[in-house]
LUMBAFI-346351 format. One line per 3 residues: for each residue x, y, z of C-alpha. Coordinates in steps of 0.1 Angstrom, whole numbers, always signed. Example, Ala and Ser with C-alpha at 12.3 -4.5 7.8 and 13.67 -1.06 7.14 Angstrom:
// LUMBAFI-346351
+123,-45,+78 | +137,-11,+71
// end
This chain:
// LUMBAFI-346351
+1292,+819,+486 | +1304,+806,+519 | +1268,+805,+533
+1258,+785,+501 | +1286,+759,+508 | +1275,+755,+540
+1237,+751,+529 | +1250,+725,+500 | +1254,+696,+530
+1209,+699,+533 | +1213,+685,+494 | +1230,+651,+502
+1202,+631,+512 | +1179,+642,+476 | +1209,+647,+455
+1189,+620,+433 | +1162,+639,+433 | +1178,+673,+423
+1199,+652,+400 | +1166,+635,+381 | +1148,+669,+387
+1175,+690,+367 | +1175,+658,+339 | +1139,+661,+332
+1142,+702,+333 | +1168,+693,+304 | +1144,+672,+287
+1115,+693,+293 | +1136,+722,+274 | +1144,+700,+248
+1111,+692,+237 | +1094,+723,+245 | +1122,+742,+225
+1114,+720,+199 | +1083,+733,+192 | +1090,+769,+177
+1108,+750,+150 | +1081,+727,+142 | +1059,+761,+140
+1084,+775,+114 | +1085,+745,+94 | +1050,+740,+94
+1044,+781,+78 | +1068,+767,+54 | +1052,+738,+46
+1016,+755,+43 | +1029,+782,+24 | +1047,+760,-5
+1018,+733,-2 | +995,+766,-7 | +1018,+774,-39
+1021,+739,-52 | +983,+735,-45 | +991,+705,-28
+978,+717,+9 | +955,+694,+27 | +933,+688,+58
+956,+658,+66 | +991,+682,+58 | +976,+710,+86
+962,+682,+111 | +999,+660,+113 | +1018,+694,+120
+994,+704,+143 | +990,+667,+162 | +1032,+669,+164
+1030,+702,+181 | +1008,+692,+206 | +1026,+656,+212
+1054,+672,+216 | +1041,+702,+242 | +1025,+671,+258
+1055,+656,+263 | +1072,+684,+277 | +1045,+693,+302
+1047,+652,+314 | +1085,+664,+326 | +1078,+700,+333
+1053,+682,+357 | +1079,+657,+371 | +1108,+685,+378
+1089,+706,+396 | +1073,+677,+418 | +1110,+663,+419
+1127,+698,+432 | +1097,+716,+452 | +1096,+679,+471
+1132,+680,+474 | +1127,+718,+491 | +1101,+708,+511
+1123,+684,+531 | +1153,+703,+533 | +1132,+732,+547
+1119,+703,+570 | +1156,+690,+579 | +1169,+727,+584
+1135,+736,+610 | +1146,+700,+629 | +1183,+712,+631
+1171,+748,+639 | +1148,+739,+670 | +1179,+711,+679
+1204,+736,+682 | +1180,+761,+703 | +1170,+736,+728
+1212,+725,+732 | +1213,+765,+738 | +1222,+773,+779
+1203,+797,+796 | +1223,+827,+789 | +1219,+825,+748
+1179,+830,+756 | +1190,+864,+780 | +1211,+874,+750
+1185,+865,+721 | +1149,+875,+722 | +1123,+848,+715
+1106,+870,+688 | +1138,+871,+666 | +1143,+835,+670
+1105,+829,+660 | +1116,+851,+631 | +1142,+834,+619
+1125,+799,+624 | +1098,+811,+598 | +1102,+839,+581
+1139,+835,+572 | +1136,+795,+565 | +1107,+802,+539
+1132,+822,+522 | +1161,+798,+520 | +1136,+771,+507
+1128,+791,+476 | +1169,+788,+467 | +1160,+753,+465
+1129,+750,+444 | +1119,+778,+421 | +1159,+793,+421
+1170,+759,+406 | +1142,+751,+386 | +1143,+786,+371
+1184,+788,+371 | +1187,+757,+351 | +1157,+763,+328
+1175,+798,+321 | +1206,+780,+308 | +1192,+751,+295
+1173,+775,+274 | +1208,+795,+265 | +1224,+762,+257
+1197,+750,+231 | +1183,+780,+218 | +1217,+801,+210
+1229,+778,+183 | +1193,+775,+167 | +1189,+813,+166
+1228,+812,+150 | +1219,+783,+124 | +1188,+804,+114
+1207,+840,+112 | +1236,+850,+129 | +1229,+887,+121
+1203,+889,+138 | +1214,+864,+164 | +1240,+895,+173
+1220,+919,+168 | +1199,+905,+196 | +1228,+904,+221
+1231,+943,+219 | +1211,+948,+251 | +1225,+921,+270
+1248,+941,+289 | +1227,+966,+300 | +1205,+935,+312
+1234,+925,+332 | +1244,+960,+349 | +1204,+959,+358
+1205,+924,+373 | +1240,+933,+396 | +1230,+966,+409
+1192,+957,+416 | +1203,+922,+429 | +1227,+941,+451
+1204,+965,+465 | +1174,+937,+473 | +1201,+921,+492
+1212,+949,+513 | +1176,+957,+520 | +1159,+927,+524
+1185,+917,+551 | +1180,+946,+575 | +1138,+940,+565
+1144,+906,+582 | +1162,+917,+611 | +1133,+944,+614
+1107,+918,+611 | +1124,+899,+640 | +1116,+935,+664
+1081,+929,+653 | +1076,+892,+659 | +1094,+901,+693
+1071,+926,+701 | +1041,+907,+696 | +1056,+877,+714
+1060,+900,+746 | +1029,+915,+746 | +1011,+878,+742
+1026,+869,+768 | +1021,+899,+790 | +984,+904,+778
+979,+904,+819 | +1001,+934,+830 | +991,+954,+798
+955,+953,+810 | +958,+953,+843 | +978,+986,+836
+949,+1001,+811 | +976,+998,+785 | +959,+984,+755
+959,+1016,+736 | +998,+1023,+744 | +1009,+990,+730
+989,+990,+704 | +1001,+1022,+693 | +1035,+1013,+699
+1030,+982,+679 | +1014,+1003,+648 | +1047,+1024,+647
+1071,+993,+645 | +1046,+979,+617 | +1043,+1015,+598
+1084,+1011,+598 | +1082,+975,+583 | +1057,+987,+557
+1078,+1014,+547 | +1113,+994,+547 | +1091,+970,+527
+1079,+995,+506 | +1113,+1005,+496 | +1125,+973,+489
+1095,+968,+463 | +1108,+998,+446 | +1144,+977,+434
+1123,+947,+433 | +1091,+961,+410 | +1119,+980,+390
+1140,+947,+379 | +1113,+935,+356 | +1100,+960,+339
+1137,+971,+331 | +1146,+939,+321 | +1120,+938,+295
+1126,+974,+284 | +1165,+961,+274 | +1152,+932,+262
+1121,+945,+241 | +1148,+967,+227 | +1163,+941,+211
+1132,+923,+200 | +1124,+961,+182 | +1161,+959,+164
+1153,+921,+158 | +1115,+934,+140 | +1134,+963,+122
+1157,+945,+105 | +1142,+910,+104 | +1109,+916,+84
+1131,+931,+57 | +1155,+901,+58 | +1123,+880,+51
+1109,+902,+24 | +1137,+898,+5 | +1140,+865,+6
+1169,+861,+29 | +1153,+842,+55 | +1118,+822,+49
+1086,+830,+65 | +1087,+801,+88 | +1126,+806,+99
+1117,+842,+106 | +1086,+828,+126 | +1107,+807,+140
+1133,+831,+154 | +1108,+852,+171 | +1094,+825,+189
+1129,+818,+202 | +1135,+850,+212 | +1099,+852,+226
+1114,+824,+253 | +1146,+838,+257 | +1128,+871,+270
+1109,+851,+292 | +1138,+829,+307 | +1159,+863,+310
+1132,+876,+328 | +1131,+845,+351 | +1168,+847,+356
+1161,+881,+370 | +1134,+861,+394 | +1159,+840,+402
+1183,+871,+410 | +1158,+884,+441 | +1148,+847,+455
+1192,+840,+456 | +1195,+877,+472 | +1169,+871,+501
+1173,+834,+505 | +1213,+846,+515 | +1206,+871,+532
+1184,+852,+555 | +1205,+818,+551 | +1232,+844,+569
+1207,+847,+599 | +1200,+811,+596 | +1237,+801,+601
+1243,+819,+631 | +1218,+805,+651 | +1232,+772,+639
+1272,+782,+644 | +1263,+794,+675 | +1285,+766,+694
+1264,+757,+731 | +1286,+770,+761 | +1272,+741,+785
+1276,+709,+767 | +1293,+676,+768 | +1332,+678,+777
+1357,+656,+760 | +1358,+637,+795 | +1322,+630,+802
+1312,+592,+802 | +1284,+572,+815 | +1289,+572,+850
+1279,+543,+877 | +1241,+553,+885 | +1237,+585,+905
+1232,+577,+944 | +1229,+617,+955 | +1259,+626,+978
+1266,+667,+965 | +1301,+684,+974 | +1309,+725,+966
+1345,+726,+965 | +1363,+759,+971 | +1331,+769,+947
+1335,+805,+933 | +1312,+819,+904 | +1306,+850,+884
+1282,+860,+858 | +1287,+881,+833 | +1318,+893,+853
+1298,+902,+885 | +1307,+880,+918 | +1276,+857,+928
+1291,+830,+953 | +1322,+835,+968 | +1342,+800,+985
+1316,+777,+989 | +1324,+740,+1008 | +1296,+724,+1013
+1286,+687,+1015 | +1253,+672,+1013 | +1251,+637,+1020
+1232,+612,+1003 | +1194,+613,+1009 | +1197,+642,+1035
+1180,+673,+1028 | +1196,+710,+1029 | +1180,+744,+1032
+1192,+775,+1018 | +1179,+808,+1028 | +1189,+840,+1026
+1180,+877,+1012 | +1173,+881,+976 | +1203,+881,+955
+1220,+865,+981 | +1232,+837,+955 | +1206,+806,+965
+1193,+803,+931 | +1223,+806,+915 | +1239,+778,+937
+1214,+752,+931 | +1212,+757,+893 | +1246,+744,+891
+1240,+710,+901 | +1220,+701,+866 | +1247,+726,+849
+1219,+752,+840 | +1248,+775,+848 | +1283,+760,+845
+1304,+759,+875 | +1344,+762,+877 | +1358,+728,+867
+1360,+705,+899 | +1342,+727,+922 | +1308,+705,+920
+1306,+668,+923 | +1283,+645,+928 | +1288,+609,+941
+1328,+622,+943 | +1326,+629,+905 | +1329,+663,+894
+1299,+670,+871 | +1315,+674,+841 | +1324,+642,+840
+1291,+631,+836 | +1268,+632,+805 | +1244,+659,+806
+1218,+636,+802 | +1225,+613,+828 | +1230,+644,+851
+1196,+656,+843 | +1176,+626,+843 | +1189,+621,+878
+1174,+659,+889 | +1141,+667,+897 | +1144,+703,+894
+1116,+729,+903 | +1124,+766,+895 | +1114,+797,+906
+1099,+806,+878 | +1070,+780,+872 | +1064,+771,+832
+1036,+748,+821 | +1028,+740,+787 | +996,+747,+769
+987,+709,+777 | +971,+690,+798 | +974,+690,+839
+986,+653,+834 | +1009,+657,+803 | +1027,+684,+824
+1034,+663,+855 | +1043,+637,+830 | +1068,+659,+814
+1101,+643,+818 | +1089,+608,+818 | +1103,+582,+789
+1088,+582,+756 | +1075,+549,+745 | +1055,+545,+770
+1017,+540,+757 | +993,+573,+770 | +961,+578,+781
+936,+593,+755 | +901,+618,+764 | +879,+641,+744
+903,+671,+760 | +935,+660,+759 | +957,+647,+724
+963,+614,+715 | +1000,+619,+722 | +997,+623,+761
+1028,+611,+778 | +1007,+586,+799 | +990,+555,+785
+992,+525,+807 | +974,+527,+845 | +1008,+521,+865
+1017,+556,+847 | +981,+572,+855 | +985,+560,+891
+1021,+572,+893 | +1008,+609,+879 | +978,+609,+909
+1002,+597,+936 | +1024,+623,+921 | +997,+652,+920
+986,+637,+959 | +1024,+644,+973 | +1023,+679,+955
+987,+688,+973 | +968,+694,+942 | +947,+664,+940
+920,+681,+955 | +921,+713,+929 | +923,+686,+903
+894,+666,+915 | +871,+702,+910 | +881,+708,+873
+857,+696,+848 | +881,+670,+829 | +898,+665,+859
+934,+652,+851 | +928,+662,+812 | +921,+694,+819
+939,+719,+797 | +959,+744,+815 | +962,+770,+784
+993,+792,+778 | +1016,+789,+804 | +998,+773,+826
+971,+805,+826 | +942,+791,+835 | +956,+780,+869
+966,+799,+904 | +1004,+806,+909 | +1000,+778,+937
+985,+756,+917 | +1010,+761,+890 | +1039,+756,+916
+1023,+726,+929 | +1018,+710,+894 | +1058,+720,+887
+1068,+700,+925 | +1044,+671,+909 | +1062,+667,+876
+1099,+666,+896 | +1084,+642,+920 | +1069,+621,+889
+1102,+619,+876 | +1115,+602,+908 | +1147,+617,+908
+1179,+608,+932 | +1183,+646,+937 | +1155,+670,+942
+1158,+707,+938 | +1127,+731,+951 | +1140,+766,+946
+1114,+786,+965 | +1087,+768,+951 | +1061,+769,+978
+1061,+810,+977 | +1028,+815,+959 | +1008,+785,+986
+992,+795,+1017 | +1006,+781,+1053 | +980,+749,+1051
+987,+741,+1019 | +1024,+743,+1023 | +1021,+723,+1053
+1000,+697,+1032 | +1027,+697,+1004 | +1055,+693,+1029
+1040,+666,+1045 | +1036,+646,+1012 | +1075,+657,+1002
+1085,+640,+1041 | +1085,+606,+1026 | +1096,+614,+994
+1127,+633,+1006 | +1137,+601,+1030 | +1153,+579,+999
+1169,+609,+985 | +1190,+640,+982 | +1169,+675,+989
+1179,+710,+983 | +1155,+735,+994 | +1158,+774,+986
+1132,+792,+1006 | +1118,+824,+1025 | +1099,+807,+1047
+1114,+794,+1077 | +1085,+770,+1081 | +1094,+751,+1046
+1128,+747,+1062 | +1127,+742,+1096 | +1126,+704,+1095
+1162,+703,+1071 | +1187,+683,+1082 | +1209,+711,+1071
+1201,+751,+1072 | +1229,+772,+1055 | +1224,+807,+1053
+1237,+829,+1025 | +1250,+866,+1024 | +1261,+884,+996
+1272,+850,+978 | +1290,+833,+1012 | +1278,+805,+1038
+1275,+831,+1068 | +1258,+799,+1090 | +1250,+772,+1091
+1231,+742,+1114 | +1200,+726,+1122 | +1169,+749,+1131
+1174,+748,+1170 | +1214,+753,+1162 | +1209,+785,+1141
+1179,+796,+1165 | +1201,+796,+1195 | +1232,+810,+1176
+1211,+840,+1176 | +1223,+857,+1142 | +1211,+861,+1109
+1184,+835,+1108 | +1174,+840,+1144 | +1166,+875,+1134
+1144,+861,+1103 | +1128,+834,+1124 | +1117,+864,+1147
+1104,+887,+1123 | +1087,+860,+1105 | +1068,+852,+1138
+1059,+885,+1141 | +1046,+889,+1105 | +1022,+859,+1113
+1010,+875,+1144 | +1004,+906,+1128 | +984,+885,+1098
+965,+864,+1126 | +952,+901,+1144 | +940,+912,+1111
// end
């Protein structure tokens, strides 16, 4: 019930749909359940008219017409109740999917490291579909069964108290069946949904890593592994089907048992004249209706158990509070100029120290480079600036203000970040470059790009092209069939590693940020292209603060300050010439790279 209470908030915007829908259910049931009474009355009237020899075609036509009219009115109410309630269920599904997506988007990096993408996809699709059934079909059939009991039971009692009481004999068996099988369905469906997440995650990983699978000729092995998961999923579903399939036949049997009792007792009563033939016929018709609605009630229990199991998994995501969010002290600060300070910064990730006692000031408009061995903490340090990871309070400042005192939106809009792992959307190159520009700008349309491209004005298009030139990507784009509207495929699969990195750089430049962070973003390009990109960035970096992480000396030699990290500590700092003269770790790295370049040149 706790899950349902949390779910109830989604009904509020559509309460009138639900209220009017339930009212129409009652009206539809009222007219629909009037039909058996009219049938019984017609039988008695025809029987009496035959006996009195007063039966006419008009009298028969009257009864037929009245039954058809009442049935038509009931059908109209049935149409509107379904339209109102099913519409509400679709709107609520939309709201839930919106909230689910928003909850995911605001989660920090560690959330996605602890939750598989396939599992999240399963919750957003399969689980959400099961939850929607609670709103539409479950409400519809539940109220139909309740109103049927409220309306029919008094009518049946008025026809024959004896037959009505006999009808109730199998009811305890019906209740026990619903209770036991309902619990079993809930338990098994919850486990099935969890296993479905495993299958979805496996499929997502295989599709994403299809190049690796093919490179290692593991297609057959992966197919076999997926078949094993699929086979287990099917077997778990078959076990669930046993319980779900058993519910309806058992309900039919126990309710049919009551039907047999009614016929065995009711027919002699009609023969003896204790009840009329019309009343007995009406009673049988009402009993048939009751059987249907009790069977529907079993279906409702099935939906409820499935829905609540999925709702629990859905709410688990919504209730996950983002560990990185706007602090209570956060407010709109003056426009960011770009001075960055790391004060006594010590940072541990999952209990493992990554950075230790970092003290570094990056003046506004200056370029600072970070170099060091893999695992020295370079990427972690720059990731703390846009709060993709959260540094201890007061250890990272921008313009003298702790970054936690900035609203996340203001902070991140002032930063152009190019991460190590380049991600491109399955869209055009222009749209990928312009990702992050303010919404509301008009957009460029072409036969190979969607009408909702983030480009529209000539100014925007020229800005994209300028960003591509700075990133050294313009020449490559001119070689594509559709130029800037060329689709790049899933995760940019149609582009080379270097092209993807340059697209990401252009994306960061396009934002015209006050702080530019390049996290080893030139590793996949050759030295010629690197020099061209650095030349383009040189003018861009003049009026903005830049942090560059790199393993290549050629990338960072022109930086205003170079810091060498080792085991999470800054062990050397200075300009390129100063560090070379120091003869330490940086100088050693420089010598090794010169040797490598000479060896490559002689090959």
